[in-house]
Phi, psi and omega in degrees: 000322185293343181265008180238154160220178188292323185250347180078010180248169175090279185277142185299131175076004181281142179256150182283114179280330183296345180260004187271158174294329178297315179296317179297321177294318178299313180298314179299317181295316180297314182293332179290321185258353178230101184295341180270351183289142174238160178301322180294317180294321179295317178299317180296311180296320179294318179299316178297319179298314180294326181297327181264007182300322181299334180278348181276165180306126178082003184273353176104354176086174182264133175243113180293144179273144175276139180253000000 
């Protein structure tokens, strides 16, 4: 998870998760079982999940940014 973001741009070395078959399967599954889900809401929640991946177990830890 820590090596992906939704578009693959911005952060160094990140790969685009939004273009993967796994993301399409996840989106299809959520929309099948949650009639209120939208593509935009799934994209938003997935993006937030990926953004916090470095703090999760095995994600590589948190690196504070210099200002």
